Phi, psi and omega in degrees: 000131183277161181308318181304313179298315177300313178299321180294315179293322182290324175296319177299334179268004174096005175278156184235144174272118184277304186196169171279143180259200176294141178053238186251046180244152179237141182261122180246154181224140173254105184291340179289326180253343181076019182258148178245158168203166176251133180241128177289139176242092182263022177065242186281350181281144179283147171277128185297146182305321180294321177296317180295318177298319176298319178300316181293323179293318182298325182274346182079025184264130178286135181300324181295323179289323182291322182104184182296147175258117181266000000 
């Protein structure tokens, strides 16, 4: 799953992109839980499923709410 798809789903769940981080990473925040995480933006390259699971865990997002991880 690419960064664009992840970002779209996270926005639908109420998460916000705060700022750009180091290199090609983006800092995201979940206002409901007050938790932050860093998400890599590698353009056309997919984010690995394990990395995506960690991102959801860091933000306190339930996988069932996020939907299937491709």
